[in-house]
C-alpha positions in Angstrom: 165.1 43.1 39.5 164.9 40.0 37.3 161.7 38.1 36.8 163.0 34.9 38.4 164.7 33.7 41.4 166.7 31.3 39.4 169.7 32.8 37.7 171.0 30.3 35.2 172.8 33.1 33.3 175.1 34.7 35.8 176.6 36.5 32.9 173.4 37.8 31.6 173.2 41.7 31.5 174.3 41.3 35.1 172.2 43.4 37.4 174.2 41.3 39.7 177.4 40.4 41.5 179.6 37.7 42.7 181.4 36.9 45.9 181.5 35.9 49.5 183.0 36.3 53.0 181.9 37.0 56.6 180.9 40.6 56.0 178.5 42.4 58.2 176.4 45.1 56.8 172.8 46.0 57.6 170.5 46.9 54.8 167.7 49.3 55.0 164.1 48.8 53.8 160.6 47.7 55.0 159.4 44.2 54.7 156.0 43.3 53.1 153.4 41.4 55.1 154.0 38.4 52.8 156.9 37.5 50.7 156.2 38.1 46.9 156.6 35.6 44.2 160.2 34.6 43.8 160.9 36.9 40.9 161.7 40.3 39.7 158.9 41.6 37.6 161.0 44.3 36.1 163.9 42.2 34.8 163.5 39.8 31.9 165.4 36.6 32.2 166.7 34.0 29.7 167.1 30.3 29.9 166.2 29.6 33.5 165.4 33.2 34.4 168.4 35.2 35.1 168.2 38.1 37.3 170.1 41.0 36.0 170.3 44.5 35.0 173.3 46.0 33.5 171.9 45.7 30.1 169.0 43.2 30.6 168.9 39.8 29.3 172.1 38.0 28.4 173.3 34.5 28.1 175.5 32.2 30.2 177.7 31.8 27.2 179.2 35.3 28.1 177.6 37.3 25.3 177.1 40.2 27.7 179.3 41.5 30.4 178.3 41.5 34.1 176.1 44.4 35.1 177.6 47.3 37.1 180.8 47.4 35.1 179.6 50.5 33.1 178.5 53.9 34.2 176.3 54.3 31.1 174.2 51.8 29.2 171.3 52.0 26.7 171.4 55.8 26.9 171.1 55.9 30.7 173.9 57.2 32.9 174.7 57.0 36.6 175.9 60.5 37.7 177.4 60.5 41.2 177.2 64.0 42.7 179.4 63.1 45.7 182.2 60.9 44.3 184.7 62.0 47.1 183.9 61.3 50.8 185.7 61.0 54.0 186.0 57.6 55.6 184.5 57.2 59.1 182.1 60.2 58.8 178.4 60.3 58.1 177.9 60.9 54.4 174.9 61.7 52.3 175.5 60.0 49.0 173.8 61.9 46.2 173.3 60.7 42.6 171.1 61.0 39.5 170.1 58.7 36.8 170.3 60.7 33.6 168.0 59.5 30.8 168.5 59.2 27.1 167.8 63.0 26.7 170.5 63.9 29.3 167.9 65.0 32.0 167.4 63.3 35.4 165.0 60.4 35.5 162.2 61.0 37.9 159.7 58.0 37.2 160.6 54.5 38.0 159.0 51.1 38.4 158.9 49.7 41.9 160.8 46.4 42.2 160.7 44.5 45.5 159.0 47.5 47.2 161.6 50.0 46.1 162.1 52.1 43.0 166.0 51.8 43.2 168.3 49.6 45.2 171.8 50.9 45.9 174.8 48.7 46.7 178.0 50.0 48.0 181.2 47.8 48.2 184.9 48.4 48.5 187.3 47.0 45.9 188.6 44.4 48.4 185.0 43.3 49.1 185.6 43.4 52.7 182.2 45.1 53.6 178.8 45.5 51.9 175.9 48.0 52.2 172.5 47.6 50.6 170.8 51.0 50.8 167.4 52.4 49.7 167.8 56.1 48.9 165.0 58.6 48.6 164.2 60.5 45.4 163.7 64.3 45.3 161.4 65.9 42.8 164.3 67.0 40.6 165.6 63.6 40.1 168.3 63.5 42.7 168.6 60.4 44.9 170.2 60.6 48.3 171.2 57.9 50.8 172.7 58.6 54.3 175.6 56.2 55.1 178.9 55.9 56.7 181.8 54.6 54.6 183.7 52.5 57.1 187.3 52.7 55.8 189.3 54.6 53.3 189.8 53.1 49.9 188.1 52.8 46.4 184.5 51.8 46.4 182.0 50.8 43.8 178.4 52.0 43.9 175.7 50.1 42.0 172.4 51.5 41.1 169.8 48.7 40.4 166.6 50.2 38.8 163.9 50.0 36.0 162.8 53.4 34.5 159.2 53.8 34.0 158.1 52.4 30.6 161.0 50.1 30.3 160.6 46.3 30.4 164.2 45.5 31.4 166.0 46.6 34.4 169.6 48.2 34.6 172.4 48.0 36.9 174.9 50.9 36.4 178.1 51.3 38.5 180.4 54.2 39.3 183.6 54.7 41.5 183.4 56.3 44.9 186.6 57.6 46.6 186.9 57.5 50.4 189.8 59.5 51.9 191.6 58.4 55.0 194.1 56.0 56.2 194.2 53.2 53.6 195.1 49.8 54.7 194.7 47.3 51.8 193.7 43.8 52.8 193.5 40.6 50.9 190.1 39.0 50.0 188.5 37.8 53.2 188.6 34.0 53.7 185.6 32.1 55.1 184.7 28.5 55.5 181.2 27.1 54.8 179.9 28.5 58.1 179.9 32.1 59.3 178.4 33.9 62.3 176.8 37.3 62.2 174.9 39.0 65.1 174.5 35.7 67.0 173.3 33.8 63.9 175.0 30.9 62.3 174.7 30.6 58.5 175.9 27.6 56.6 176.5 27.5 52.9 175.8 24.3 50.9 176.5 24.1 47.2 179.2 25.2 44.8 179.7 27.6 41.9 180.7 25.9 38.6 181.6 28.2 35.7 179.0 27.8 32.9 176.9 25.3 34.9 173.7 26.1 36.8 173.7 24.6 40.3 172.0 25.1 43.6 173.1 27.1 46.6 171.3 26.8 49.9 172.0 29.0 52.9 170.8 27.7 56.3 170.1 30.0 59.2 170.2 28.9 62.9 170.5 30.7 66.2 171.8 29.1 69.4 171.9 25.8 67.7 168.3 25.8 66.7 167.1 26.2 63.0 165.4 29.5 62.4 161.9 28.7 60.8 160.3 32.0 61.2 162.3 34.4 58.9 160.5 37.6 58.0 160.0 38.9 54.5 162.5 41.4 53.5 161.6 43.5 50.4 159.1 40.8 49.3 161.3 37.7 50.0 162.7 35.6 52.7 166.3 36.3 51.6 168.3 38.3 49.1 171.6 37.3 47.7 174.1 39.6 46.1 177.3 38.2 44.6 180.3 40.2 43.5 183.1 38.8 41.5 186.6 39.7 42.8 188.8 41.5 40.4 186.1 43.6 38.5 183.2 43.6 40.9 180.8 42.3 38.3 177.3 42.5 40.0 174.5 40.0 40.3 171.5 40.4 42.6 169.3 37.3 42.9 166.4 36.1 45.1 165.5 32.8 46.5 163.5 30.0 44.8 162.1 28.8 48.0 159.0 30.2 49.8 159.4 28.7 53.3 160.5 31.1 56.1 163.6 29.0 56.8 165.8 27.6 57.9 167.1 27.1 54.2 167.1 29.7 51.7 167.7 28.3 48.2 169.0 29.9 45.1 170.1 28.6 41.6 173.1 30.2 40.1 175.7 30.1 37.3 179.1 31.5 37.7 180.2 33.3 34.5 183.9 32.3 35.0 186.3 30.7 37.3 187.6 32.8 40.2 186.8 34.1 43.6 183.3 35.6 44.5 181.9 37.2 47.5 178.4 36.2 48.4 176.3 38.5 50.7 173.0 37.2 52.1 170.5 39.6 53.6 167.9 38.0 55.8 165.4 39.4 58.3 164.5 37.9 61.7 162.9 39.5 64.8 162.5 42.8 63.0 166.2 43.2 62.1 168.0 42.7 58.8 171.4 40.8 59.1 174.0 40.2 56.4 176.1 37.1 56.2 179.0 37.0 53.8 181.1 34.3 52.3 184.1 33.9 50.0 183.6 31.1 47.4 185.8 30.0 44.7 184.3 28.8 41.2 186.7 26.2 39.8 186.5 24.6 36.4 185.7 21.0 37.0 188.4 18.5 36.1 187.5 15.8 33.5 
């Protein structure tokens, strides 16, 4: 992931995402004893350290498209071996990252305790899964999961091949068969509840302008001040832009274990975004989701 927790170039080679709503999805992964520095050693940033893959460093000016919109980039390709699944049934997602020579990549740099992060989200952004697949010797990744509903999904592979300085985020379509019931983008306010926790969002997304976002966690009316590290940080934020599912994965610029988890972000454009916050408390990972609109300020 990117070297910094502050993403002032949301549009930078977007190993990222945009969006928000009360989505619940549990991520898998083991926490480290202490949260790592708020940064992504494998991703280079620009300006105020943008976290992104999908092409590495970019600029808030929009020189590079968001990450995850392409299945191939810089000679690397995301090849999904199981593009068709059945909704509501246990599924083993299998895929490979093909290198510049067309053979599966088998060596990766570890970023936030994992060699690859896999995000799965439907086109309507109603749900969200952050998975950590396992790698076989032949270069095949596999991740057991359960796709909750029929529809069109996008899978994002966020990784850094060994010997490469910049990370990549590649995306591919996943088709889930079943009874499809399309729904509009979920609406949320500034406060959502998930698994008995209350998460409140403070801050706004302004296209082309960097600004703070703070997510405060409480339980039973009491601020949570003993958040546990999850993948080397006290919170992970993934944002997905409605319409094309441009992807950005960022990490906090705060080191305190709650109740506030702060981020600095720049929206690449006006529109609706889904923000998914992963946080760990009492040995369980929870996901709170919000729907946020980035509007061009009136002068």
